[in-house]
TORVEXMI-458973 format. One record per residue: residue in one letter; z, x, y of N, C-alpha, C in turn. Coordinates in pm, whole numbers, padded with zeros to 5 digits, always signed. Atoms other than C-alpha are relative to their C-alpha. Example, Ala and Ser with C-alpha at 12.3 -4.5 7.8 and 13.67 -1.06 7.14 Angstrom:
REM TORVEXMI-458973
a+00000+00089-00119+00780+01230-00450+00000+00090+00120;s-00006-00082-00119+00714+01367-00106+00073-00077+00109;
REM end
This chain:
REM TORVEXMI-458973
m-00093+00102+00046+01787+09323-03837-00071-00133-00015;k+00058+00132+00021+01696+08986-03975+00089-00104+00069;h-00075+00103-00069+01798+08678-03778+00005-00125-00086;h-00019+00112+00092+01942+08396-03985+00017-00129+00077;r-00018+00132-00057+01925+08029-03911+00093-00081-00089;g-00085+00089+00076+02176+07768-04012+00134+00062-00035;r-00136-00038+00035+02520+07798-04166+00001+00099-00115;r-00021-00087+00113+02630+08082-04385+00149+00024-00013;v-00143-00018+00027+02972+08109-04547+00014+00110-00104;d-00027-00107+00095+03092+08428-04717+00129-00029-00075;i-00115+00025+00086+03328+08371-05011+00026+00124-00084;e-00028-00124+00070+03501+08679-05150+00123-00009-00089;s-00108+00017+00097+03782+08532-05361-00010-00139-00062;v+00001+00130+00068+03814+08253-05615+00094-00096+00070;e-00097+00085-00070+04115+08125-05422-00063-00065+00123;e+00067+00057-00117+03903+08077-05110-00099-00107-00043;l+00091+00102+00052+03641+07893-05314+00075-00126-00036;d-00079+00117+00041+03904+07666-05466+00051-00078+00120;g-00054+00066-00118+04053+07595-05125-00105-00081+00073;r+00107+00071-00071+03723+07496-04968-00047-00123-00079;v+00040+00115+00082+03628+07273-05262+00107-00109+00005;a-00109+00097-00006+03971+07110-05257+00003-00073+00134;a+00002+00061-00133+03924+07045-04885-00117-00095+00019;g+00107+00099-00007+03613+06841-04962-00141+00055+00004;a+00135-00056-00001+03320+07084-04967-00075-00045-00124;g+00076+00049+00114+03058+06921-05186-00129+00075-00024;s+00123-00076+00012+02771+07160-05129+00028+00147+00032;l-00013-00144-00026+02748+07539-05146-00124+00055+00070;r+00121-00045-00069+02421+07552-04954+00037+00093+00116;g-00029-00098-00103+02422+07859-04733+00119+00088-00030;w-00117-00081+00036+02726+08004-04911-00046+00126-00074;r+00023-00125+00071+02729+08363-05033+00129+00039-00070;l-00118-00028+00080+02975+08418-05317-00014+00138-00061;r+00015-00141+00032+03043+08783-05387+00111+00048-00095;a-00089-00066+00096+03198+08953-05694+00114-00091-00044;l-00102+00095+00045+03382+08641-05815-00004-00016-00151;d-00009+00033+00142+03504+08578-06168+00000-00152-00012;l+00017+00146+00007+03372+08224-06222+00000-00051-00144;t+00005+00039+00142+03415+08217-06598+00085-00123-00029;s-00082+00119+00022+03680+07944-06563-00029-00108+00104;r+00033+00097-00106+03501+07750-06288-00126-00079-00034;s+00117+00078+00040+03233+07567-06490+00002-00139+00061;e-00011+00136-00053+03362+07230-06373-00033-00001+00150;t+00030-00008-00144+03350+07337-06008-00150+00013+00023;l+00143-00021-00017+02991+07456-06047-00079-00129-00024;r+00073+00122+00033+02886+07125-06197+00035-00117+00090;d-00040+00108-00090+03070+06912-05943-00047+00022+00144;t+00045-00029-00136+02911+07074-05638-00151+00025+00000;e+00142-00028-00015+02557+07106-05508-00018+00151+00015;l+00016-00145+00002+02438+07463-05578-00128+00046+00068;a+00126-00041-00062+02092+07462-05419+00026+00071+00132;g-00017-00075-00124+02074+07725-05148+00117+00094+00002;a-00112-00094+00009+02382+07918-05263-00050+00133-00055;t+00032-00132+00052+02373+08291-05341+00123+00056-00070;f-00107-00058+00080+02585+08446-05616-00030+00149-00019;l+00021-00144+00005+02620+08825-05587+00105+00064-00091;d-00091-00071+00092+02771+09024-05877+00109-00091-00058;c-00101+00093+00052+02952+08715-06005-00007-00007-00153;a-00008+00017+00145+03069+08665-06365+00006-00150-00032;f+00008+00142+00036+02983+08331-06529+00038-00020-00146;a-00012+00040+00140+03080+08151-06847-00141-00015-00057;p+00134+00010+00061+02790+08138-07097-00075-00125+00047;g+00086+00110-00042+02509+07925-06960+00014-00038+00147;d-00022+00044-00137+02655+07880-06612-00093+00069+00099;g+00092-00070-00089+02439+08146-06449-00137-00062-00001;n+00131+00066+00012+02123+07986-06582+00004-00139+00064;y-00013+00132-00061+02253+07645-06476-00009+00009+00153;a+00003-00017-00145+02308+07771-06120-00142+00026+00049;e+00139-00027-00038+01955+07909-06106-00086-00125-00011;d+00077+00123+00018+01812+07585-06241+00027-00101+00113;e-00036+00091-00108+01996+07398-05965-00048+00049+00137;g+00055-00049-00126+01831+07615-05698+00080+00109+00068;a-00076-00111-00056+02085+07891-05645-00069+00132-00032;l+00047-00136+00026+02000+08261-05624+00113+00077-00065;v-00102-00073+00075+02192+08462-05885-00045+00145-00012;m+00032-00142+00002+02188+08840-05834+00100+00073-00089;p-00091-00065+00094+02332+09045-06122+00051+00133+00053;v-00050-00133-00030+02533+09364-06108-00107+00104-00035;i+00091-00110+00029+02315+09676-06084+00085+00121-00037;p-00089-00106+00046+02483+09948-06292-00036+00137+00058;e+00018-00141-00035+02528+10316-06204-00048+00020+00143;t+00030-00015-00141+02495+10266-05830+00129+00035+00072;p-00127-00042-00060+02755+10453-05620+00047-00089+00113;v-00037+00085-00113+02750+10198-05337+00004-00146-00043;d-00002+00145+00020+02829+09828-05324-00123-00057+00070;v+00127+00042-00059+02482+09685-05273+00010-00136+00068;h-00018+00131-00061+02620+09348-05164+00116-00001+00099;r-00115-00005-00090+02890+09468-04923-00023-00090+00121;s+00011+00096-00110+02965+09233-04636+00043+00058+00134;k-00046-00062-00123+03098+09480-04378-00065+00136+00017;l+00046-00135-00026+02989+09801-04212+00101+00100-00055;y-00088-00104+00053+03136+10130-04332+00098+00047+00106;t-00092-00075-00085+03433+10312-04189-00003+00145-00044;a-00005-00142+00035+03484+10688-04182+00088+00021-00123;e-00090-00016+00115+03769+10648-04430-00069-00033-00130;e+00074+00034+00122+03538+10483-04682-00095+00112-00040;l+00100-00101+00031+03271+10749-04656+00064+00132-00039;y-00075-00123+00033+03522+11038-04665+00124-00040-00080;d-00111+00058+00077+03734+10884-04939+00062+00096-00099;d-00057-00100+00091+03816+11207-05125+00018+00131+00077;p-00023-00127-00070+03969+11536-05002-00110+00102-00026;v+00113-00088+00031+03681+11717-05175-00127-00075+00036;y+00115+00074-00050+03363+11620-04992-00100-00032-00110;a+00099+00022+00105+03143+11657-05301+00033-00122-00086;r-00040+00118+00078+03344+11374-05463+00007-00126+00086;s-00011+00115-00091+03335+11146-05159-00115-00098-00021;l+00106+00100+00008+03133+10826-05142-00125+00047+00072;d+00116-00046-00077+02909+10980-04878-00082+00101-00080;a+00071-00103+00077+02823+11281-05095-00060-00057-00127;r+00052+00057+00124+02783+11078-05414-00123-00087+00025;a+00116+00084-00033+02545+10833-05246-00122+00087+00031;y+00112-00090-00031+02332+11119-05112-00054+00065-00126;a+00044-00063+00124+02325+11294-05449-00078-00098-00087;w+00070+00103+00078+02224+10970-05621-00138-00025+00057;r+00128+00027-00065+01947+10917-05365-00103+00110-00029;q+00091-00111+00025+01800+11259-05449-00055+00002-00143;q+00046+00003+00138+01757+11177-05819-00126-00086-00013;p+00112+00093+00026+01442+11019-05965+00052-00142-00016;l-00050+00136-00004+01484+10647-05908-00091-00094-00080;d+00078+00099+00074+01378+10364-06138-00003-00131+00080;a+00018+00127-00071+01302+10003-06046+00133-00061+00042;d-00132+00054-00036+01670+09899-06055+00060+00075+00118;d-00052-00080-00111+01762+10186-05823-00066-00040+00132;l+00072+00038-00121+01492+10089-05573+00043-00139+00046;l-00052+00132-00036+01614+09729-05586+00137+00014+00064;a-00134-00021-00055+01968+09853-05522-00008+00048+00144;i+00016-00050-00137+01852+10043-05212-00041-00113+00094;t+00046+00112-00083+01671+09736-05080+00114-00098+00028;l-00110+00094-00017+01971+09510-05140+00109+00058+00090;h-00103-00064-00083+02214+09760-04987-00040-00002+00147;d+00042-00007-00139+02010+09807-04670-00009-00139+00063;h-00001+00138-00050+01967+09431-04637+00143-00043+00032;a-00140+00036-00025+02344+09388-04667+00052+00066+00128;i-00041-00070-00122+02401+09651-04397-00065-00067+00121;d+00070+00072-00106+02140+09474-04183+00077-00125+00043;t-00071+00125-00028+02331+09147-04211+00135+00028+00065;a-00130-00034-00056+02669+09306-04143-00015+00052+00144;l+00022-00053-00134+02528+09489-03841-00035-00111+00097;e+00034+00113-00087+02379+09171-03702+00126-00072+00046;e-00125+00069-00034+02724+09010-03714+00084+00084+00096;w-00078-00090-00086+02890+09315-03555-00057-00001+00142;v+00064-00002-00132+02637+09325-03270+00022-00134+00070;r-00020+00131-00061+02667+08950-03212+00142-00012+00056;a-00137+00006-00049+03044+08985-03179+00016+00078+00131;r-00009-00078-00125+03003+09256-02914-00066-00076+00115;r+00069+00073-00106+02755+09043-02721+00078-00124+00041;d-00085+00114-00033+02987+08743-02742+00114+00041+00092;e-00103-00052-00089+03243+08964-02567-00055+00030+00139;g+00062-00024-00129+02994+09004-02283-00039+00143+00025;t+00036-00139-00017+02908+09369-02345-00139+00028-00058;r+00130-00044+00050+02573+09539-02395+00017+00131-00074;l+00002-00127+00073+02495+09824-02632-00096+00095+00070;v+00082-00106-00057+02367+10144-02475-00009+00113-00102;g+00019-00107+00097+02217+10402-02708+00008+00136+00066;v+00000-00140-00045+02277+10775-02670-00064+00081-00111;m+00075-00078+00097+02022+10991-02852+00000+00147+00042;g+00004-00143-00031+02013+11369-02876+00000+00083-00127;g+00018-00090+00113+01985+11672-03100+00120+00011-00093;h-00106-00014+00100+02181+11703-03424+00052+00142-00008;a-00037-00141+00014+02195+12083-03394+00100+00046+00106;l-00096-00036-00104+02420+12081-03086+00138+00022-00064;q-00127-00034+00065+02749+12247-03183+00118-00027+00091;r-00125+00011-00074+03104+12179-03081+00029+00132+00070;g-00029-00120-00078+03216+12421-02814-00111+00036+00096;e+00110-00028-00091+02875+12430-02647+00008-00094+00122;d-00005+00079-00123+02835+12304-02290-00068-00135-00017;g+00072+00125+00020+02582+12043-02399+00080-00104-00076;y-00086+00091+00077+02827+11895-02648+00104-00064+00091;a-00101+00052-00091+03099+11863-02386-00060-00096+00102;s+00066+00087-00097+02856+11713-02135-00034-00136-00060;a+00033+00127+00067+02742+11451-02387+00124-00086-00019;a-00124+00074+00020+03102+11354-02462+00050-00059+00132;r-00045+00050-00130+03189+11322-02093-00088-00114+00049;l+00091+00106-00040+02879+11115-02024+00032-00129-00075;a-00028+00119+00080+02959+10878-02311+00134-00062+00037;q-00129+00055-00043+03320+10843-02196-00018-00086+00125;h+00031+00080-00119+03187+10724-01858-00069-00130-00039;l+00077+00118+00037+02936+10487-02015+00084-00103-00074;a-00076+00091+00086+03183+10340-02263+00106-00079+00077;s-00093+00080-00079+03404+10216-01981-00061-00137+00032;r+00067+00127-00031+03143+09942-01931-00087-00052-00115;h+00095+00037+00104+02927+09940-02243+00051+00044-00138;v-00021-00047+00136+02938+09975-02620-00105+00107-00028;i+00090-00112+00025+02788+10307-02728-00051-00005-00144;a+00062-00008+00133+02545+10329-03021-00072+00133-00013;t+00067-00128+00025+02422+10656-03173-00058+00000-00141;g+00050-00018+00137+02246+10783-03484+00109+00035-00099;g-00115-00011+00089+02593+10845-03625+00023+00134-00066;g-00013-00129+00065+02546+11208-03723+00075+00102+00083;p-00066-00107-00074+02663+11546-03590-00068+00026+00134;g+00065-00041-00122+02571+11721-03266+00024-00095+00116;a-00012+00089-00115+02501+11508-02960+00047-00139-00040;m-00043+00132+00048+02556+11195-03170+00152-00005-00014;e-00145-00004+00013+02911+11297-03258+00066+00007+00137;a-00058-00014-00134+02980+11400-02898+00005-00136+00071;a+00004+00131-00064+02873+11055-02775+00100-00096-00062;n-00099+00085+00064+03082+10873-03034+00142+00043+00035;l-00131-00049-00044+03377+11096-02941+00033-00051+00139;g-00025+00048-00135+03342+11011-02574+00030-00148+00004;a-00024+00145+00006+03323+10641-02656+00135-00031-00062;f-00130+00019+00064+03626+10667-02885+00113+00019+00102;l-00102-00031-00100+03821+10808-02589-00030-00065+00135;a+00037+00067-00124+03684+10563-02333+00121-00035+00085;g-00119+00040-00077+04033+10452-02235+00098+00113+00024;a-00092-00114-00013+04187+10798-02240-00030+00078+00128;s+00018-00083-00119+04229+11048-01959-00101+00110-00028;k+00092-00112+00015+03988+11332-01895+00067+00116-00074;k-00071-00109+00067+04257+11574-02013+00003-00021-00151;v+00000+00027+00143+04278+11402-02351-00134+00037-00060;l+00133-00036+00049+03903+11442-02391-00016+00151-00005;e+00014-00146-00002+03916+11809-02290+00081+00063-00112;d-00081-00051+00111+04197+11871-02540-00070-00023-00134;a+00073+00030+00124+03993+11701-02812-00118+00094-00017;l+00114-00092+00007+03690+11913-02727+00045+00140-00041;e-00052-00132+00035+03901+12229-02751+00037+00007-00148;s-00039+00002+00143+04040+12130-03092-00123+00001-00090;l+00120+00009+00082+03698+12042-03230-00078+00131-00003;a+00075-00125-00008+03552+12373-03116+00045+00102-00103;a-00048-00092+00104+03763+12547-03382-00090-00003-00123;v+00096+00012+00111+03507+12420-03638-00131-00049+00061;p+00118+00039-00080+03175+12425-03450-00103-00082-00075;s+00110+00060+00074+02948+12305-03730+00047-00051-00135;f-00031+00048+00136+02946+12117-04059-00045+00100-00106;r+00031-00108+00091+02808+12433-04214+00096+00115+00027;p+00028+00018+00143+02939+12590-04431+00084-00110-00067;s-00092+00094+00065+03210+12325-04491-00001-00134+00071;i-00003+00135-00057+03154+11955-04426+00142-00051+00008;r-00136+00052+00002+03511+11882-04522+00083+00056+00115;a-00074-00059-00111+03656+12128-04270-00045-00060+00133;w+00056+00060-00121+03425+11987-04003+00053-00142+00020;a-00048+00138-00010+03527+11629-04079+00151-00005+00019;q-00145+00007-00003+03897+11708-04122+00055+00025+00139;v-00051-00025-00135+03947+11857-03777-00028-00120+00090;a+00030+00120-00077+03778+11547-03633+00097-00114-00035;l-00098+00101+00040+04003+11317-03836+00136+00030+00060;d-00127-00038-00061+04303+11512-03708+00003-00035+00147;v+00009+00037-00141+04185+11466-03349+00013-00151+00015;r-00003+00145-00008+04133+11098-03410+00140-00056-00024;d-00135+00047+00030+04482+11059-03555+00099+00029+00112;r-00094-00041-00104+04644+11230-03256-00011-00083+00127;v+00022+00071-00125+04500+11009-02986-00019-00148-00027;e+00021+00144+00010+04481+10640-02919-00137-00033+00057;g+00134+00033-00043+04120+10542-02906-00033-00145-00028;t+00047+00136+00027+03920+10219-02925-00130+00009-00078;p+00121-00027+00078+03677+10290-03209-00092-00120-00015;g+00085+00117+00013+03552+09933-03219-00109-00007+00105;r+00098+00002-00107+03353+10006-02902-00111+00102-00023;s+00098-00104+00027+03135+10263-03073-00063-00023-00137;l+00077+00025+00122+02864+10231-03338-00078+00125-00038;g+00084-00106+00052+02698+10492-03557-00095-00057-00104;i+00099+00049+00096+02376+10429-03752-00067+00122-00066;p+00057-00115+00070+02319+10727-03984-00083-00042-00120;t+00083+00030+00116+02105+10751-04295+00020+00104-00109;w-00006-00094+00111+02124+10906-04640-00133+00073-00019;h+00124-00077+00001+01764+11015-04586+00027+00141+00052;y-00046-00130-00051+01926+11294-04383+00143+00024-00047;g-00135-00009+00054+02225+11314-04615+00064+00135+00016;h-00058-00132-00023+02265+11684-04554+00065+00008+00138;e-00068+00011-00129+02374+11581-04202+00107-00107-00014;p-00105+00098+00030+02713+11413-04253+00027-00093+00119;p-00035+00093-00108+02828+11109-04053+00123+00049+00075;n-00120-00036-00075+03074+11171-03774+00105-00110-00013;v-00111+00092+00027+03414+11004-03789+00045-00078+00123;f-00047+00064-00122+03442+10882-03429-00061-00137+00024;a+00057+00134-00012+03219+10577-03466+00094-00100-00066;g-00091+00098+00057+03439+10274-03518-00065-00084-00108;a+00077+00072+00101+03166+10102-03720-00120+00087-00036;i+00108-00087+00046+02909+10285-03933-00096-00082-00086;a+00105+00071+00074+02586+10117-04044-00088+00105-00066;k+00074-00108+00065+02461+10370-04295-00105-00059-00094;y+00114+00048+00077+02118+10302-04442-00051+00109-00095;f+00073-00095+00083+01923+10464-04724-00136+00032+00063;r+00136-00019-00050+01584+10414-04561+00004+00035+00149;n-00006-00045-00138+01536+10609-04240-00088-00083+00092;a+00087+00081-00085+01247+10397-04112+00072-00126+00047;t-00079+00117-00036+01472+10091-04119+00106+00037+00102;r-00107-00045-00089+01752+10283-03953-00052+00027+00141;e+00054-00033-00131+01531+10410-03669-00036-00127+00077;a+00040+00124-00067+01392+10064-03593+00121-00079+00046;v-00120+00076-00033+01734+09901-03600+00075+00065+00116;l-00071-00071-00105+01888+10169-03379-00059-00033+00138;l+00063+00036-00127+01634+10096-03106+00020-00147+00034;e-00008+00144-00024+01659+09721-03150+00135-00042+00057;v-00132+00047-00042+02035+09691-03100+00036+00042+00142;c-00039-00056-00130+02040+09889-02774-00061-00082+00113;d+00055+00090-00101+01978+09598-02538+00034+00045+00142;g-00036-00050-00132+02144+09785-02250-00078+00123+00041;g+00079-00118-00029+01897+10072-02268+00041+00118-00086;i-00026-00119+00080+01889+10418-02421-00002+00123+00090;v-00010-00127-00069+01997+10754-02283-00044+00109-00097;f+00053-00106+00086+01805+11051-02423+00047+00136+00053;l-00045-00135-00032+01984+11386-02416-00100+00101-00057;p+00091-00099+00056+01798+11711-02487+00006+00004-00152;g+00011-00005+00145+01678+11724-02846-00138+00051-00037;a+00128-00053+00048+01383+11826-03060-00084-00112-00061;g+00096+00092+00059+01148+11647-03300+00051-00142-00013;g-00052+00135+00021+01373+11353-03388+00020-00075+00129;t-00024+00066-00128+01469+11281-03028-00132-00036+00068;v+00131+00030-00059+01108+11304-02909-00063-00121-00071;q+00051+00116+00075+01008+11061-03186+00067-00128+00050;e-00073+00119-00045+01280+10819-03070-00043-00040+00141;i+00045+00032-00136+01165+10845-02707-00129-00081-00005;f+00130+00069-00002+00809+10742-02788+00000-00124-00088;q-00015+00125+00074+00914+10485-03046+00057-00107+00093;d-00055+00092-00099+01125+10325-02773-00104-00034+00107;a+00104+00023-00100+00840+10369-02524-00104-00099-00050;c+00097+00093+00057+00606+10185-02760+00054-00143+00005;e-00061+00134-00008+00850+09892-02780-00009-00053+00143;n+00003+00043-00140+00872+09880-02399-00142-00021+00051;y+00141+00008-00044+00497+09929-02354-00057-00139-00025;y+00055+00130+00037+00418+09603-02532+00095-00116+00028;a-00100+00105-00021+00730+09412-02428-00032-00085+00122;d+00003+00085-00118+00739+09117-02194+00093+00061+00106;a-00079-00060-00109+00881+09214-01853+00149-00031-00014;s-00141+00039+00012+01205+09027-01930+00071+00074-00112;a-00059-00064+00117+01258+09228-02249+00001+00153+00008;v+00001-00145-00014+01205+09583-02120+00141+00051+00024;a-00132-00061-00016+01518+09798-02156-00016+00138+00060;p+00014-00129-00067+01582+10107-01943+00001+00118-00096;m+00002-00127+00071+01504+10454-02074+00043+00108+00100;v-00054-00100-00091+01704+10738-01917-00004+00136-00067;l+00009-00136+00053+01608+11099-01988+00090+00090+00083;v-00098-00084-00069+01886+11345-01901-00042+00146-00013;g+00039-00141+00000+01783+11696-01798-00139+00019+00056;r+00131-00007-00063+01501+11733-01549-00082+00118-00049;s+00077-00119+00041+01402+12088-01639-00035-00007-00148;y+00027+00006+00144+01431+12021-02013-00120-00089-00029;w+00104+00098+00034+01207+11714-02016-00128+00015+00082;t+00123-00025-00075+00956+11847-01762-00059+00137-00028;e+00048-00136+00023+00932+12215-01859+00012+00043-00146;e-00017-00048+00138+01084+12299-02198-00074-00088-00100;l+00077+00098+00078+00956+11984-02368-00051-00103+00102;p+00047+00084-00111+00735+11811-02105-00035-00142-00040;v+00017+00139+00040+00784+11459-02231-00016-00091+00122;w-00005+00088-00115+00843+11311-01887-00138-00030+00060;p+00132+00033-00057+00488+11348-01746-00081-00096-00087;l+00073+00089+00089+00341+11180-02054+00060-00140+00004;l-00065+00130-00007+00599+10902-02039-00037-00073+00129;q+00043+00060-00128+00515+10843-01672-00143-00054-00009;a+00140+00043+00012+00144+10827-01750-00012-00123-00087;l+00003+00114+00091+00204+10585-02035+00049-00126+00069;a-00063+00116-00063+00418+10357-01819-00077-00052+00121;r+00067+00036-00125+00183+10348-01521-00072-00134-00012;g+00064+00131-00002+00083+09993-01440+00056-00100-00100;r-00061+00089+00099+00298+09846-01718+00133-00054+00052;a-00130+00056-00040+00613+09633-01695+00112+00103-00009;m-00105-00100+00021+00812+09936-01811+00006+00105+00110;e+00012-00111-00094+00706+10154-01516+00127+00020+00083;g-00120-00012-00082+01016+10080-01309+00127+00017-00078;h-00119-00006+00084+01249+10118-01604+00015+00132-00074;i-00018-00133+00056+01203+10483-01695+00059+00090+00108;h-00077-00077-00097+01434+10733-01529+00021+00142-00050;l-00027-00140+00030+01483+11109-01517+00114+00045+00090;v-00121-00033-00076+01830+11230-01413+00061+00129-00052;d-00069-00122+00043+02064+11525-01439+00148-00019-00029;t-00145+00012+00008+02420+11391-01421+00044-00132-00062;a-00058+00121+00058+02647+11137-01588+00009-00111+00105;e-00010+00100-00107+02696+10963-01254-00134-00068+00024;e+00133+00058-00016+02322+10915-01219-00033-00095-00114;v+00023+00087+00115+02307+10769-01569+00068-00135+00022;l-00073+00124-00025+02573+10514-01481-00068-00084+00106;d+00064+00073-00110+02395+10421-01160-00127-00070-00046;v+00129+00062+00036+02053+10360-01314+00019-00105-00109;i-00026+00102+00101+02192+10173-01616+00052-00126+00065;a-00056+00117-00068+02391+09946-01385-00106-00072+00083;a+00100+00061-00088+02098+09890-01149-00119-00057-00078;d+00118+00037+00078+01845+09840-01429+00039-00080-00123;a-00043+00083+00112+02023+09587-01649-00117-00084-00047;p+00116+00074+00050+01760+09431-01877+00019-00150+00008;g+00000+00146+00004+01668+09068-01863+00074-00062+00114;
REM end
């Protein structure tokens, strides 16, 4: 995420622009005007200072766009044939991504299909602008959570974990415990990621409500062969219970578009570029990261996080909690290498190997960063 300095004002309607100008705004410096029809606002443009303003997908009267650029504004044109809004100002919701009863016609599927086609220079620009917009929206979302006095704790784990399996239920129960004190962030996909977002969604619910939800979801264990059936049963579960989705974040990517986003994350920061997504996912988790059993992707995330902690100042090290002693010492012996890497470093006292949800809560609480 990029950190912005100074004032920024988002304007998304001509009426809002008119109101601010009428109230005495004489400069648009730091303003971001998005998808406005300014063809009848030539006088406004010439009566205000435009240097430092950004116009995204705006329509101008002849000559006004060039005038704005000459005055020091940034004018970004519409990029045609792009399925996503490259200048969006908010994170996605599940309803936006699953906006059609037929998954192949949904925004999520169309964006993935578009990403698989040969891309020209305009397409690559669109991807860059979109991911930057998501970056900005995510920064604002994270800041709001921190202003509430809560930390983000990441939960990472394998995408292949299926509903109905013991590991899925354990991940959901663990996240339900964690979400009583923290905001949960995941990679936003299926498997352990969905289980963690589910547990966070039901943070305020009883254990019985969670168990009932797990039973309902088990009727469609996987997104194969039908993504729509997999998503629909989850949407049905979500509609039946009262959850607090704002306390849960998913950060998926269209790089792995064949793995659909889960619907339990209250906010979804979906990126095109996976490298950006991976870096951001680690960055936002200031409360630490819990690593459930997983394979290549989870191991990559463990050592990417370890690298951040290895070089971090002591005040910036965030806890790493590996869940599953036998898994991480015998099946995939990551733990011994992590211990060796941490030896003598500031991170040495902040890596943990546990077996239970209660242990996770204890070490996260005792090892609060900074």
